C-alpha positions in Angstrom: -45.1 -21.3 -52.6 -41.6 -22.3 -51.5 -41.9 -26.2 -50.1 -45.1 -27.1 -51.6 -44.0 -30.1 -53.4 -47.7 -31.5 -54.6 -50.3 -29.8 -55.6 -54.4 -31.2 -55.2 -57.2 -31.0 -57.2 -59.5 -32.1 -59.8 -58.4 -32.7 -62.9 -60.0 -30.3 -64.6 -59.1 -27.6 -61.8 -55.1 -29.2 -62.4 -55.6 -28.4 -66.6 -57.5 -24.9 -65.7 -54.6 -23.7 -63.5 -51.9 -25.1 -65.6 -49.7 -22.3 -66.8 -49.8 -20.7 -63.0 -48.2 -24.2 -61.9 -46.0 -24.2 -64.8 -44.5 -20.8 -64.0 -44.9 -21.2 -60.5 -44.7 -24.7 -58.6 -42.5 -26.3 -61.6 -41.4 -28.9 -59.9 -44.9 -30.0 -57.9 -46.3 -33.0 -58.7 -49.9 -32.5 -59.8 -51.9 -35.0 -58.3 -55.8 -35.2 -59.6 -58.2 -35.9 -57.1 -62.1 -36.6 -56.9 -62.7 -32.9 -55.9 -61.5 -29.5 -55.1 -62.9 -29.8 -51.6 -61.3 -33.1 -51.0 -57.7 -31.7 -52.5 -58.2 -29.2 -49.8 -59.0 -31.8 -47.3 -56.1 -33.5 -48.3 -53.6 -30.5 -47.9 -54.4 -30.8 -44.1 -52.8 -33.9 -43.5 -49.2 -32.5 -45.2 -47.3 -29.5 -44.9 -45.8 -30.0 -48.6 -49.0 -30.0 -50.3 -51.4 -27.6 -51.7 -54.6 -27.6 -53.3 -56.6 -25.6 -55.5 -59.9 -25.0 -54.0 -62.5 -22.4 -53.1 -61.9 -19.9 -50.6 -64.5 -21.7 -48.9 -63.1 -25.0 -48.8 -59.3 -23.2 -47.3 -61.6 -21.6 -44.9 -63.4 -25.2 -43.7 -60.3 -26.7 -43.4 -58.3 -24.0 -41.8 -55.8 -23.4 -44.8 -54.2 -20.2 -46.1 -54.9 -18.7 -49.3 -51.6 -18.7 -51.3 -52.5 -16.9 -54.5 -55.8 -15.9 -55.7 -57.2 -16.1 -59.3 -55.1 -18.8 -61.0 -57.0 -20.0 -63.6 -55.2 -19.6 -66.8 -58.4 -18.0 -68.4 -60.0 -14.8 -66.5 -62.9 -15.6 -68.5 -63.3 -18.8 -67.2 -66.7 -20.2 -65.7 -67.1 -23.5 -63.8 -70.7 -24.6 -63.5 -71.8 -26.7 -60.8 -75.7 -28.2 -60.5 -77.5 -29.6 -57.7 -78.7 -32.8 -59.0 -81.0 -35.4 -58.3 -83.8 -38.1 -59.7 -86.8 -36.7 -60.9 -89.2 -38.6 -58.0 -87.1 -36.8 -55.4 -87.9 -33.4 -56.6 -89.3 -32.3 -59.2 -88.4 -30.0 -61.6 -89.2 -26.2 -61.0 -92.0 -24.6 -62.5 -91.1 -21.6 -64.3 -89.4 -18.8 -63.3 -89.4 -16.7 -66.3 -86.1 -16.6 -66.6 -84.7 -20.1 -66.9 -82.8 -22.7 -68.4 -83.0 -26.2 -69.9 -80.4 -28.5 -70.7 -80.2 -31.7 -73.0 -77.3 -34.0 -74.1 -78.1 -35.3 -77.6 -76.7 -37.1 -80.9 -77.5 -37.2 -84.3 -76.4 -39.7 -87.2 -73.2 -39.2 -88.9 -74.9 -37.6 -91.9 -74.4 -34.3 -94.3 -76.4 -31.4 -92.6 -77.7 -33.2 -89.2 -76.2 -30.8 -87.5 -77.9 -28.4 -88.9 -81.3 -29.8 -88.7 -80.8 -29.6 -85.1 -81.1 -25.9 -85.1 -84.0 -25.3 -87.1 -86.9 -26.6 -84.7 -85.1 -23.9 -82.2 -85.1 -21.5 -85.0 -88.7 -22.0 -86.2 -90.1 -22.0 -82.5 -88.2 -18.5 -81.6 -86.0 -21.0 -78.7 -82.9 -19.5 -78.1 -79.8 -21.4 -77.8 -77.3 -20.4 -75.3 -74.4 -22.9 -75.5 -73.2 -25.5 -77.5 -70.5 -27.9 -77.0 -69.4 -31.1 -78.7 -67.5 -34.1 -77.1 -66.7 -37.5 -79.2 -68.6 -40.4 -78.0 -66.9 -43.0 -76.8 -67.3 -45.2 -79.6 -64.1 -43.4 -81.6 -66.5 -43.6 -84.8 -67.1 -40.0 -85.5 -70.2 -39.7 -83.4 -70.8 -36.6 -80.9 -73.1 -35.8 -78.3 -73.5 -31.9 -78.5 -74.7 -30.6 -74.8 -77.2 -27.7 -75.4 -78.6 -25.4 -73.2 -81.7 -23.3 -74.1 -83.3 -20.3 -73.1 -86.8 -21.5 -71.5 -88.6 -23.8 -69.7 -90.1 -27.0 -71.0 -93.5 -26.3 -69.7 -93.5 -23.0 -72.4 -95.6 -24.3 -75.3 -92.9 -22.9 -77.7 -90.1 -24.6 -76.1 -92.4 -27.6 -76.0 -92.8 -27.6 -79.4 -88.9 -27.1 -80.7 -88.0 -29.6 -78.0 -90.7 -32.5 -79.8 -89.4 -31.9 -83.1 -85.7 -31.9 -81.6 -86.1 -35.1 -80.0 -87.5 -36.5 -83.6 -84.3 -35.8 -85.1 -81.9 -37.8 -82.7 -80.3 -40.9 -82.5 -80.0 -40.1 -78.8 -81.7 -37.3 -76.8 -82.0 -36.6 -72.7 -83.3 -33.9 -71.0 -80.5 -33.1 -68.2 -82.8 -30.5 -66.3 -84.2 -27.2 -66.4 -83.9 -24.6 -63.5 -84.1 -20.7 -63.0 -81.1 -19.3 -63.8 -79.7 -16.2 -61.9 -79.9 -12.7 -63.5 
C-alpha cells in the first residue's frame, strides 16, 4: 500500500469501499472513472496509481492484487447485466425461474405506493426487490425500481403487470431474464 497516491474506480465502487480506503489509504486521492476496468487500465500507466476492480481485470492488465474483499459491507452485491435493444435480441422465453425488472412512478398522493402492491398480491406475484430513487424534478417524486419473480409471458404475471401499468404515471419494463439458482 505504500506509495499509492491515487485510487481509480467507478464512483459506486469508491463509495462501497470508503471505510477501507479511509483506514488503509487515507491520503490517496480517490479518482472516479467511467468503470472499474478503466481504472485498472489506467493504473498500468503510473506506478503510484491503484484501482478497485475485479480479479479478472487485474489479470487482464497484469496488475498485482494488494487486498481482497475490501468492500465496507460484506453482503454487498453489485449486479451486472447485458442490455440491448429488443430488435437486437428478443426477450428470452420463460425458463421457470425468471426475474422481470421494471421502473415506475406514481402520482404523489396518499396510498399511491400501497396501490402499486395490490396487483402483485392479487395475482400472486412476488416482489424480490423494491428501491426508490428521487426523480430529478425535486418535487417529492420518486421512481421505484422493482424486481418481480416471474416472466411476462406467464398469465398471472401479465395480469399483474397490466394492472400495475394502469396505476403508474411512468412505467417501463427494463427486461426479463432467467436467474441463476
